[in-house]
NUGU-519786 format. One line per 5 residues: number of its first residue (from 1); for each residue y, x, z of N, C-alpha, C. Coordinates in nm, 4 decimals. Last residue first. Layout:
NUM	Y X Z Y X Z Y X Z | ...
//
This chain:
248	15.2864 13.4351 -6.6195 15.4087 13.5090 -6.6529 15.4661 13.4616 -6.7857 | 15.0493 13.2951 -6.6425 15.1570 13.2396 -6.5610 15.2905 13.3061 -6.5874 | 14.9026 13.4768 -6.7893 14.9394 13.3499 -6.8524 15.0539 13.2849 -6.7762 | 14.8682 13.6665 -6.5910 14.9410 13.7027 -6.7138 14.9879 13.5778 -6.7867 | 14.7107 13.5157 -6.4191 14.8428 13.5611 -6.3745 14.9284 13.5989 -6.4950
243	14.4828 13.4863 -6.5744 14.5567 13.3675 -6.5310 14.6991 13.4030 -6.4874 | 14.3978 13.7498 -6.5948 14.4410 13.6778 -6.7147 14.5231 13.5545 -6.6794 | 14.3189 13.7929 -6.3341 14.4333 13.8683 -6.3883 14.4870 13.8020 -6.5134 | 14.0972 13.6276 -6.3254 14.2102 13.6004 -6.2368 14.3367 13.6706 -6.2864 | 13.9288 13.7554 -6.5054 13.9751 13.6196 -6.5342 14.0973 13.5840 -6.4506
238	13.8871 13.9954 -6.3654 13.9487 13.9969 -6.4988 14.0059 13.8598 -6.5331 | 13.7562 13.9019 -6.1389 13.8881 13.9650 -6.1253 13.9621 13.9704 -6.2592 | 13.5170 13.8064 -6.2532 13.6020 13.7179 -6.1744 13.7446 13.7733 -6.1640 | 13.4091 14.0399 -6.3517 13.4501 13.9342 -6.4453 13.5469 13.8392 -6.3766 | 13.3575 14.1614 -6.1058 13.4464 14.2269 -6.2026 13.4988 14.1247 -6.3037
233	13.1706 13.9932 -5.9870 13.3057 14.0002 -5.9313 13.4047 14.0671 -6.0262 | 12.9486 13.7756 -6.0922 13.0015 13.9048 -6.1373 13.1465 13.9149 -6.0910 | 12.6587 13.6068 -5.9797 12.8037 13.6242 -5.9704 12.8451 13.7656 -6.0089 | 12.3902 13.5821 -5.9621 12.4500 13.5586 -6.0939 12.6008 13.5857 -6.0964 | 12.3302 13.6093 -5.6952 12.2948 13.7199 -5.7855 12.3571 13.7050 -5.9243
228	12.4040 13.3586 -5.5903 12.4798 13.4791 -5.5544 12.4553 13.5913 -5.6547 | 12.2072 13.1935 -5.6967 12.3482 13.1673 -5.7276 12.4329 13.2918 -5.7017 | 11.9837 13.3063 -5.5736 11.9944 13.3070 -5.7199 12.1388 13.2845 -5.7642 | 12.0298 13.2463 -5.3088 12.0275 13.3873 -5.3498 12.0424 13.4001 -5.5011 | 11.9960 12.9719 -5.3140 12.1276 13.0263 -5.2837 12.1379 13.1721 -5.3283
223	11.7216 12.9603 -5.3708 11.8183 12.8966 -5.4605 11.9574 12.9549 -5.4405 | 11.6129 13.0895 -5.1502 11.5898 13.1450 -5.2843 11.6886 13.0871 -5.3858 | 11.6733 12.9202 -4.9404 11.7407 13.0505 -4.9475 11.7277 13.1112 -5.0866 | 11.7182 12.5785 -5.0362 11.6314 12.6918 -5.0067 11.7098 12.8220 -5.0220 | 11.9758 12.3686 -4.8916 11.9075 12.4326 -5.0044 11.8202 12.5483 -4.9579
218	12.1277 12.2624 -4.6940 11.9843 12.2348 -4.6888 11.9067 12.2944 -4.8062 | 12.3910 12.3460 -4.7519 12.3315 12.3761 -4.6213 12.1797 12.3593 -4.6180 | 12.5444 12.2911 -4.9729 12.4286 12.3788 -4.9908 12.3523 12.4085 -4.8621 | 12.7467 12.1170 -4.8833 12.6660 12.0809 -5.0004 12.5362 12.1611 -5.0075 | 12.8658 12.2560 -4.6758 12.8010 12.1268 -4.6486 12.7025 12.0927 -4.7611
213	12.9666 12.4683 -4.8205 12.8707 12.4945 -4.7124 12.7948 12.3670 -4.6763 | 13.1506 12.3395 -4.9865 13.0317 12.4017 -5.0454 12.9250 12.4275 -4.9390 | 13.3396 12.2570 -4.7948 13.2726 12.1582 -4.8802 13.1441 12.2149 -4.9400 | 13.4190 12.5080 -4.6987 13.3575 12.4099 -4.6071 13.2793 12.3064 -4.6872 | 13.5412 12.6128 -4.9223 13.4183 12.6743 -4.8730 13.3449 12.5824 -4.7762
208	13.7670 12.4495 -4.9324 13.6699 12.4457 -5.0423 13.5357 12.5037 -4.9979 | 13.8966 12.5310 -4.6944 13.8479 12.3924 -4.7089 13.7460 12.3776 -4.8219 | 13.9449 12.8055 -4.7779 13.8523 12.7737 -4.6687 13.8080 12.6271 -4.6708 | 14.1281 12.7834 -5.0015 13.9980 12.8495 -5.0104 13.9009 12.8055 -4.9013 | 14.3684 12.6718 -4.9272 14.2814 12.5977 -5.0196 14.1390 12.6515 -5.0158
203	14.4722 12.8535 -4.7556 14.4782 12.7128 -4.7126 14.3999 12.6222 -4.8075 | 14.4549 13.0938 -4.8949 14.3595 13.0679 -4.7868 14.3576 12.9218 -4.7426 | 14.4752 13.0803 -5.2438 14.5463 13.0694 -5.1173 14.4464 13.0299 -5.0088 | 14.2730 13.3129 -5.4307 14.3216 13.1785 -5.4009 14.3987 13.1835 -5.2697 | 14.0354 13.4766 -5.5282 14.1772 13.4866 -5.5646 14.2374 13.3467 -5.5536
198	13.7960 13.6129 -5.3520 13.8472 13.4779 -5.3762 13.9971 13.4888 -5.4022 | 13.5502 13.8378 -5.4340 13.6942 13.8222 -5.4107 13.7369 13.6810 -5.4476 | 13.2739 13.9933 -5.3201 13.3185 13.8622 -5.3686 13.4655 13.8465 -5.3321 | 13.2849 14.2590 -5.2564 13.1710 14.2105 -5.3341 13.2003 14.0742 -5.3950 | 13.5921 14.4517 -5.2831 13.5063 14.3474 -5.2257 13.3884 14.3138 -5.3155
193	13.7613 14.6228 -5.4179 13.6514 14.6811 -5.3401 13.5528 14.5782 -5.2859 | 13.9577 14.4720 -5.5404 13.8759 14.5585 -5.6238 13.7532 14.6124 -5.5504 | 14.0775 14.3434 -5.3223 14.0149 14.2653 -5.4297 13.9168 14.3501 -5.5095 | 14.1735 14.5701 -5.1818 14.0824 14.4731 -5.1200 14.0039 14.3984 -5.2265 | 14.3483 14.6859 -5.3601 14.2270 14.7594 -5.3229 14.1250 14.6663 -5.2593
188	14.4679 14.4394 -5.6025 14.4735 14.5143 -5.4765 14.3431 14.5888 -5.4510 | 14.4562 14.2727 -5.8158 14.4664 14.4163 -5.8447 14.4684 14.5014 -5.7181 | 14.4666 14.0092 -5.7473 14.3380 14.0608 -5.7948 14.3380 14.2109 -5.8231 | 14.6144 13.8694 -5.4840 14.6427 13.9776 -5.5780 14.5107 14.0390 -5.6252 | 14.5233 13.6947 -5.2973 14.5912 13.6378 -5.4142 14.6269 13.7433 -5.5179
183	14.2215 13.7080 -5.1390 14.3370 13.7902 -5.1763 14.3977 13.7344 -5.3041 | 13.9664 13.7057 -4.9225 14.0616 13.6141 -4.9835 14.1863 13.6956 -5.0123 | 13.6373 13.8522 -4.9532 13.7793 13.8564 -4.9168 13.8566 13.7451 -4.9862 | 13.3343 13.9672 -4.8315 13.4010 13.8560 -4.8994 13.5472 13.8628 -4.8580 | 13.1068 14.2295 -4.8447 13.2411 14.1867 -4.8049 13.2927 14.0753 -4.8951
178	12.8186 14.3533 -4.7035 12.8703 14.2673 -4.8092 13.0040 14.2117 -4.7628 | 12.7784 14.6953 -4.6058 12.8023 14.5556 -4.5703 12.8544 14.4797 -4.6929 | 12.7545 14.9639 -4.6509 12.6473 14.8764 -4.6975 12.6630 14.7305 -4.6597 | 12.9622 15.1240 -4.6013 12.8592 15.1189 -4.4963 12.7461 15.0225 -4.5316 | 13.1300 15.0679 -4.8054 13.0638 15.1986 -4.8084 12.9520 15.2063 -4.7048
173	13.2303 14.8240 -4.7189 13.1372 14.8247 -4.8326 13.0629 14.9578 -4.8418 | 13.3925 14.9180 -4.5079 13.2818 14.8258 -4.4814 13.1807 14.8234 -4.5957 | 13.5804 15.0805 -4.6428 13.4900 15.1374 -4.5426 13.3685 15.0469 -4.5216 | 13.7134 14.8976 -4.8093 13.6472 15.0154 -4.8665 13.5452 15.0747 -4.7692 | 13.8157 14.7191 -4.6174 13.7213 14.6738 -4.7194 13.6428 14.7906 -4.7759
168	13.9975 14.8754 -4.4733 13.8780 14.8238 -4.4070 13.7729 14.7810 -4.5081 | 14.1956 14.9253 -4.6676 14.1242 15.0342 -4.5998 13.9915 14.9871 -4.5430 | 14.2860 14.6544 -4.7469 14.2204 14.7501 -4.8356 14.1380 14.8565 -4.7668 | 14.2680 14.3375 -4.6574 14.2970 14.4659 -4.5958 14.2167 14.5728 -4.6681 | 14.3375 13.9767 -4.6584 14.3055 14.1066 -4.7190 14.3406 14.2263 -4.6317
163	14.1843 13.7392 -4.4437 14.3074 13.7938 -4.5010 14.2787 13.9365 -4.5453 | 13.9216 13.6937 -4.3866 14.0046 13.5772 -4.4181 14.1410 13.6173 -4.4734 | 13.6542 13.8519 -4.4794 13.7902 13.8885 -4.4425 13.8825 13.7753 -4.4837 | 13.3400 13.8265 -4.3770 13.4379 13.7469 -4.4516 13.5760 13.7817 -4.3982 | 13.0671 14.0313 -4.4049 13.1956 14.0135 -4.3369 13.2901 13.9370 -4.4280
158	12.7242 14.0609 -4.3465 12.8279 14.0062 -4.4333 12.9544 13.9833 -4.3518 | 12.5990 14.1865 -4.1425 12.5523 14.2202 -4.2771 12.6530 14.1693 -4.3803 | 12.7397 14.3264 -3.8386 12.7327 14.2246 -3.9448 12.6688 14.2770 -4.0732 | 12.7901 14.4997 -3.6350 12.6508 14.4587 -3.6532 12.6316 14.3646 -3.7727 | 13.0662 14.5294 -3.6461 12.9817 14.6492 -3.6476 12.8373 14.6153 -3.6811
153	13.1569 14.2617 -3.6219 13.1685 14.3333 -3.7499 13.0776 14.4553 -3.7559 | 12.9829 14.2049 -3.3391 13.0438 14.1345 -3.4514 13.0411 14.2161 -3.5796 | 12.9052 14.3540 -3.1307 12.8200 14.2393 -3.1625 12.8694 14.1633 -3.2844 | 13.1089 14.5374 -3.1194 12.9718 14.5861 -3.1408 12.8770 14.4735 -3.1803 | 13.4087 14.4772 -3.2918 13.3177 14.4355 -3.1858 13.1755 14.4816 -3.2192
148	13.6325 14.7456 -3.3751 13.5502 14.6296 -3.4107 13.4542 14.5994 -3.2967 | 13.9055 14.9186 -3.4492 13.8368 14.8654 -3.3311 13.7632 14.7368 -3.3675 | 14.0364 14.9664 -3.6838 13.9169 15.0471 -3.6563 13.8387 14.9959 -3.5359 | 14.2678 14.8329 -3.7083 14.1479 14.7605 -3.7501 14.0195 14.8400 -3.7246 | 14.4750 15.0029 -3.6579 14.4223 14.9269 -3.5461 14.2953 14.8514 -3.5805
143	14.3832 15.2733 -3.8906 14.4696 15.1684 -3.8347 14.4036 15.1004 -3.7158 | 14.1868 15.4424 -3.9892 14.2926 15.5003 -3.9057 14.3810 15.3952 -3.8381 | 13.8371 15.4505 -4.0206 13.9588 15.3700 -4.0358 14.0650 15.4232 -3.9396 | 13.6214 15.6037 -3.9535 13.6626 15.6062 -4.0950 13.7933 15.5303 -4.1196 | 13.5551 15.5563 -3.6928 13.6360 15.6759 -3.7201 13.6862 15.6818 -3.8648
138	13.5749 15.2650 -3.5259 13.5189 15.3203 -3.6495 13.6082 15.4353 -3.6952 | 13.5166 15.2011 -3.1969 13.6174 15.2575 -3.2875 13.5497 15.3212 -3.4084 | 13.4198 14.8963 -3.0541 13.3746 15.0264 -3.1055 13.4777 15.0758 -3.2059 | 13.4217 14.6790 -2.7686 13.4800 14.7328 -2.8916 13.4265 14.8716 -2.9251 | 13.3535 14.5709 -2.5310 13.2580 14.5510 -2.6404 13.3078 14.6098 -2.7724
133	13.5630 14.6165 -2.3617 13.4374 14.6835 -2.3318 13.3357 14.6722 -2.4456 | 13.7655 14.4467 -2.4476 13.7773 14.5897 -2.4784 13.6461 14.6657 -2.4548 | 13.7298 14.1414 -2.5917 13.6838 14.2203 -2.4769 13.6820 14.3689 -2.5123 | 13.7864 14.0599 -2.8521 13.8903 14.0525 -2.7483 13.8551 14.1393 -2.6278 | 13.5857 14.0359 -3.0369 13.6982 14.1227 -3.0684 13.8089 14.1246 -2.9654
128	13.4805 13.6872 -3.0687 13.4598 13.8302 -3.0447 13.5877 13.9092 -3.0735 | 13.4629 13.3816 -2.9236 13.5444 13.4615 -3.0150 13.5285 13.6081 -2.9763 | 13.2793 13.0807 -2.8973 13.2913 13.2226 -2.8628 13.3762 13.2926 -2.9675 | 13.3208 12.8254 -2.9786 13.2536 12.8437 -2.8502 13.2638 12.9883 -2.8028 | 13.6013 12.6638 -3.1245 13.5119 12.7802 -3.1220 13.4501 12.7957 -2.9839
123	13.7891 12.4521 -3.1161 13.6457 12.4239 -3.1185 13.5504 12.5416 -3.1163 | 14.0530 12.5019 -3.0823 14.0154 12.4284 -3.2022 13.8644 12.4166 -3.2199 | 14.0544 12.6588 -2.8592 14.1152 12.5254 -2.8493 14.0745 12.4387 -2.9679 | 13.9508 12.8864 -2.9779 13.8695 12.8140 -2.8798 13.9225 12.6720 -2.8615 | 14.1695 12.9616 -3.1350 14.0411 12.9310 -3.1986 13.9508 12.8507 -3.1051
118	14.3579 13.0098 -2.9328 14.3854 12.9101 -3.0374 14.2554 12.8655 -3.1037 | 14.2379 13.2189 -2.7948 14.2594 13.0909 -2.7259 14.2859 12.9783 -2.8257 | 14.2515 13.4181 -2.9922 14.1220 13.3708 -2.9447 14.1348 13.2345 -2.8766 | 14.5298 13.4510 -3.0073 14.4552 13.4067 -3.1254 14.3204 13.3488 -3.0832 | 14.5785 13.5470 -2.7495 14.6444 13.4235 -2.7948 14.5693 13.3647 -2.9145
113	14.4304 13.7838 -2.7526 14.3933 13.6770 -2.6598 14.4544 13.5430 -2.7000 | 14.5733 13.9294 -2.9405 14.4314 13.9010 -2.9634 14.3863 13.7841 -2.8771 | 14.8148 13.9550 -2.8072 14.8088 13.8715 -2.9283 14.6643 13.8356 -2.9620 | 14.7354 14.1278 -2.5994 14.7896 13.9961 -2.5687 14.7804 13.9034 -2.6893 | 14.6533 14.3580 -2.7409 14.5582 14.2821 -2.6597 14.6070 14.1405 -2.6328
108	14.7040 14.4561 -3.0604 14.7765 14.4108 -2.9427 14.6844 14.3187 -2.8626 | 14.7377 14.6285 -3.3618 14.6540 14.6034 -3.2454 14.7377 14.5687 -3.1225 | 14.7908 14.5401 -3.6551 14.8834 14.5752 -3.5465 14.8158 14.5357 -3.4153 | 14.5510 14.4492 -3.7624 14.6087 14.5750 -3.8102 14.7044 14.6293 -3.7050 | 14.2835 14.2987 -3.5793 14.4252 14.3089 -3.6132 14.4641 14.4473 -3.6630
103	14.0469 14.0566 -3.5463 14.0634 14.1958 -3.5865 14.2042 14.2120 -3.6420 | 13.8295 13.8446 -3.3827 13.9708 13.8771 -3.4013 13.9800 14.0248 -3.4351 | 13.5494 13.6870 -3.5239 13.6020 13.8052 -3.4554 13.7494 13.8237 -3.4862 | 13.2872 13.4599 -3.5102 13.4298 13.4770 -3.5371 13.4781 13.5968 -3.4571 | 12.9687 13.4281 -3.6773 13.0512 13.4619 -3.5616 13.1973 13.4730 -3.6053
98	12.8218 13.1558 -3.8531 12.8902 13.2859 -3.8551 12.9691 13.3058 -3.7262 | 12.6886 12.9271 -3.9352 12.6364 13.0040 -3.8222 12.6949 13.1453 -3.8197 | 12.8076 12.7665 -4.1155 12.7351 12.8822 -4.1701 12.6729 12.9698 -4.0609 | 12.9306 12.5703 -3.9644 12.8463 12.5293 -4.0765 12.7577 12.6433 -4.1271 | 13.0828 12.7245 -3.7889 12.9739 12.6421 -3.7368 12.8774 12.5999 -3.8470
93	13.2675 12.8419 -3.9610 13.1784 12.9270 -3.8810 13.0585 12.8477 -3.8289 | 13.4049 12.6204 -4.0578 13.3235 12.7001 -4.1500 13.2239 12.7860 -4.0723 | 13.5354 12.5420 -3.8206 13.4414 12.4506 -3.8873 13.3489 12.5275 -3.9811 | 13.6989 12.7629 -3.7736 13.5972 12.7238 -3.6748 13.4910 12.6355 -3.7401 | 13.8623 12.7459 -3.9988 13.7802 12.8655 -3.9759 13.6667 12.8329 -3.8796
88	13.9903 12.5031 -3.9545 13.9018 12.5165 -4.0700 13.8093 12.6374 -4.0540 | 14.1470 12.5608 -3.7301 14.0453 12.4560 -3.7229 13.9428 12.4702 -3.8349 | 14.3169 12.7680 -3.8340 14.2261 12.7924 -3.7223 14.1124 12.6898 -3.7177 | 14.4998 12.8203 -4.0526 14.3784 12.7378 -4.0654 14.2746 12.7668 -3.9579 | 14.7425 12.9520 -3.9871 14.7350 12.8623 -4.1025 14.6120 12.7719 -4.1026
83	14.7036 13.1087 -3.7626 14.8189 13.0189 -3.7667 14.8046 12.9138 -3.8757 | 14.4797 13.2576 -3.8350 14.4714 13.1664 -3.7212 14.5843 13.0646 -3.7232 | 14.5846 13.4071 -4.0469 14.4723 13.3160 -4.0702 14.4616 13.2127 -3.9585 | 14.7820 13.5563 -3.9139 14.8173 13.4635 -4.0213 14.7082 13.3600 -4.0432 | 14.6270 13.7125 -3.7288 14.7248 13.6139 -3.6850 14.7611 13.5112 -3.7905
78	14.2813 13.7260 -3.8470 14.4052 13.7862 -3.7966 14.5039 13.6751 -3.7629 | 13.9284 13.7384 -3.8345 14.0499 13.6573 -3.8293 14.1688 13.7380 -3.7783 | 13.6238 13.7458 -4.0012 13.7273 13.8272 -3.9377 13.8609 13.7551 -3.9485 | 13.3186 13.6152 -3.9522 13.4478 13.5808 -4.0103 13.5541 13.6565 -3.9323 | 12.9971 13.7414 -4.0181 13.1131 13.7404 -3.9284 13.2376 13.7035 -4.0073
73	12.6400 13.6991 -4.0276 12.7722 13.6902 -4.0898 12.8835 13.6834 -3.9850 | 12.3570 13.7985 -4.0134 12.4595 13.8172 -3.9103 12.5997 13.8145 -3.9726 | 12.2117 13.7071 -4.2350 12.1506 13.7044 -4.1013 12.2552 13.7144 -3.9909 | 12.3104 13.4895 -4.5041 12.3241 13.6130 -4.4269 12.2629 13.5976 -4.2881 | 12.3130 13.2467 -4.6282 12.1886 13.3240 -4.6348 12.1939 13.4541 -4.5537
68	12.5718 13.1482 -4.5800 12.4561 13.0686 -4.5406 12.3270 13.1511 -4.5374 | 12.7370 13.3392 -4.6951 12.7422 13.3187 -4.5506 12.6189 13.2448 -4.5007 | 12.6645 13.2964 -4.9639 12.6409 13.4256 -4.8991 12.6403 13.4124 -4.7470 | 12.7603 13.0392 -5.0104 12.6161 13.0651 -5.0179 12.5803 13.1956 -4.9471 | 13.0330 13.0919 -4.9905 12.9698 12.9992 -4.8965 12.8187 13.0210 -4.8930
63	13.0667 13.2610 -5.2104 13.0968 13.3096 -5.0759 13.0297 13.2218 -4.9697 | 13.0082 13.0863 -5.4202 12.9214 13.2018 -5.3961 12.9415 13.2558 -5.2547 | 13.2277 12.9116 -5.3940 13.0901 12.8610 -5.3871 12.9943 12.9742 -5.3521 | 13.4377 13.0856 -5.4351 13.4277 13.0149 -5.3072 13.2867 12.9583 -5.2866 | 13.3943 13.1569 -5.7003 13.3869 13.2601 -5.5960 13.3711 13.1970 -5.4583
58	13.4440 12.9094 -5.8198 13.3113 12.9708 -5.8323 13.2919 13.0762 -5.7232 | 13.7112 12.8854 -5.7629 13.6181 12.7858 -5.7089 13.4748 12.8392 -5.7131 | 13.8087 13.0899 -5.9173 13.8244 13.0981 -5.7718 13.7273 13.0016 -5.7037 | 13.7509 12.9907 -6.1702 13.6805 13.1114 -6.1268 13.6956 13.1335 -5.9759 | 13.9169 12.7654 -6.1738 13.7725 12.7473 -6.1825 13.6979 12.8724 -6.1367
53	14.1808 12.7881 -5.9237 14.1269 12.8001 -6.0595 13.9754 12.7812 -6.0575 | 14.3714 12.5916 -5.7186 14.2476 12.6686 -5.7251 14.1936 12.6689 -5.8674 | 14.7294 12.6327 -5.7495 14.6085 12.5504 -5.7409 14.4863 12.6411 -5.7566 | 14.9687 12.7601 -5.8164 14.9480 12.7016 -5.6835 14.8341 12.5996 -5.6793 | 14.9848 12.9025 -6.0468 15.0085 12.7590 -6.0560 14.9863 12.6849 -5.9253
48	14.9775 13.1677 -6.0315 14.8470 13.1018 -6.0477 14.8603 12.9499 -6.0541 | 15.2357 13.2277 -5.9756 15.1861 13.2611 -6.1094 15.0496 13.1986 -6.1370 | 15.2456 13.1476 -5.7067 15.3335 13.0850 -5.8070 15.2743 13.1027 -5.9463 | 15.0733 13.3347 -5.5960 15.0301 13.1955 -5.6022 15.1163 13.1163 -5.7014 | 15.2260 13.5629 -5.5968 15.1111 13.5560 -5.6884 15.0642 13.4121 -5.7041
43	15.4060 13.4853 -5.3982 15.4572 13.5187 -5.5312 15.3444 13.5131 -5.6350 | 15.2444 13.4637 -5.1757 15.3006 13.3415 -5.2326 15.3542 13.3656 -5.3736 | 15.1996 13.7309 -5.1083 15.0908 13.6505 -5.1632 15.1410 13.5251 -5.2323 | 15.4535 13.7952 -5.0111 15.3979 13.8689 -5.1244 15.2867 13.7883 -5.1914 | 15.4717 13.6237 -4.7936 15.5652 13.6103 -4.9060 15.5152 13.6805 -5.0310
38	15.2731 13.7298 -4.6281 15.2581 13.5947 -4.6834 15.3484 13.5750 -4.8043 | 15.3850 13.9770 -4.5612 15.2589 13.9722 -4.6363 15.2377 13.8357 -4.7011 | 15.6030 13.8906 -4.4106 15.6251 13.9649 -4.5355 15.5003 13.9571 -4.6230 | 15.4718 13.7789 -4.1960 15.5589 13.6936 -4.2773 15.5845 13.7590 -4.4123 | 15.3477 13.9991 -4.0861 15.2651 13.8942 -4.1456 15.3458 13.8004 -4.2324
33	15.5518 14.1377 -3.9708 15.4894 14.1964 -4.0901 15.4039 14.0930 -4.1635 | 15.5990 13.9890 -3.7424 15.6943 13.9799 -3.8540 15.6364 14.0362 -3.9834 | 15.2846 13.8401 -3.6388 15.3902 13.9418 -3.6265 15.4806 13.9314 -3.7495 | 15.1427 13.5509 -3.4779 15.1830 13.6229 -3.5986 15.2872 13.7294 -3.5645 | 15.1069 13.4411 -3.2252 14.9907 13.4671 -3.3106 15.0235 13.5649 -3.4231
28	15.3270 13.3685 -3.0686 15.2591 13.4944 -3.0421 15.1356 13.5234 -3.1246 | 15.4830 13.1539 -3.1266 15.3772 13.1345 -3.0270 15.2933 13.2596 -3.0016 | 15.6504 13.2405 -3.3285 15.7098 13.1994 -3.2005 15.6051 13.1906 -3.0894 | 15.4606 13.2782 -3.5285 15.5399 13.3912 -3.4801 15.5976 13.3605 -3.3415 | 15.3747 13.0189 -3.5691 15.2787 13.1186 -3.5228 15.3478 13.2417 -3.4678
23	15.6060 12.9100 -3.6724 15.5589 12.8616 -3.5424 15.4605 12.9617 -3.4812 | 15.5963 13.0515 -3.9126 15.7105 13.0711 -3.8223 15.6741 13.0246 -3.6819 | 15.3638 12.9432 -4.0177 15.3688 13.0855 -3.9862 15.4835 13.1175 -3.8908 | 15.4415 12.6810 -4.0525 15.3260 12.7097 -3.9664 15.3266 12.8565 -3.9243 | 15.6429 12.7134 -4.2386 15.6787 12.6700 -4.1039 15.5638 12.6950 -4.0054
18	15.4953 12.7782 -4.4652 15.5872 12.8766 -4.4075 15.6219 12.8413 -4.2634 | 15.3686 12.5334 -4.5067 15.2890 12.6519 -4.4754 15.3758 12.7596 -4.4107 | 15.5857 12.3768 -4.5749 15.5080 12.3418 -4.4561 15.4253 12.4619 -4.4102 | 15.6581 12.4960 -4.8140 15.7516 12.5005 -4.7011 15.6797 12.4692 -4.5693 | 15.4316 12.4322 -4.9679 15.4699 12.5711 -4.9469 15.5605 12.5850 -4.8251
13	15.4414 12.1535 -4.9658 15.3267 12.2223 -4.9080 15.3595 12.3680 -4.8771 | 15.7015 12.1046 -5.0917 15.6652 12.0560 -4.9581 15.5530 12.1381 -4.8944 | 15.8407 12.1519 -5.3196 15.7857 12.2687 -5.2503 15.7355 12.2317 -5.1109 | 15.9419 11.9085 -5.4003 15.8428 11.9747 -5.4868 15.7771 12.0971 -5.4220 | 15.9573 11.6513 -5.1594 16.0110 11.7817 -5.1998 15.9058 11.8552 -5.2833
8	15.8582 11.4256 -5.0547 15.8686 11.4305 -5.2005 15.9271 11.5624 -5.2511 | 15.8810 11.4621 -4.7835 15.7467 11.4601 -4.8420 15.7497 11.4727 -4.9939 | 16.1281 11.6838 -4.6603 16.0976 11.5589 -4.7322 15.9611 11.5657 -4.8001 | 16.1004 11.8250 -4.3503 16.0847 11.8567 -4.4917 16.0471 11.7282 -4.5649 | 16.0912 11.7528 -4.0920 16.2210 11.7434 -4.1559 16.2161 11.7806 -4.3037
3	15.8428 11.8083 -3.9999 15.8730 11.6667 -4.0213 16.0115 11.6465 -4.0832 | 15.8425 12.0817 -3.9582 15.7824 12.0317 -4.0821 15.8157 11.8857 -4.1079 | 15.9488 12.1141 -3.7003 16.0326 12.1486 -3.8149 15.9789 12.0866 -3.9438
//
């Protein structure tokens, strides 16, 4: 379908992204609720000018450093994330030595397996969150996201939520885990509860993080820790909100 979208169309990238999600729906990765969630995020992206702001770029740099210095980092993936940037997620996981875990709001074993197969096809050597025997139910979460892998999110010191989720973010941070999130709405519970909030479109955020991971891969842990400690997420969210107000 994407080859029928004129390259010179002013909404080419946006339309191409939508088609990826529609394909993901047809192939069993995405649920209809995910299409609604994407549309909501796209509305904020309009107001942000559909480009990565300087403060988002800073958050992406800090997030990459966090993954690099973490002992047990995990990238949490849902259907939308897999449909939009499976290859990039795998690449980032390898650069930062982070595990990948499928975690779904609308829990479905078959869809979990489809997502895992997509990630493996794109280069992942292991995908957690699929084997029911390794799952643990977090009683603090009422949705399907309560089922986490014992070797993944449950054991993680840093969790990168490739797509927002407020309930889970609040619980994970309350358990002492460092949470990185991608959320185009700086006013959401996810954004407000995360340690590092990337107010950017995931299709831009993860490629940027890959670049930073490559750049800082050989730096000393002390240098990366210094960069992380200087980051102020509250300031980051305020600046992001100002950008949206300016867009209005």
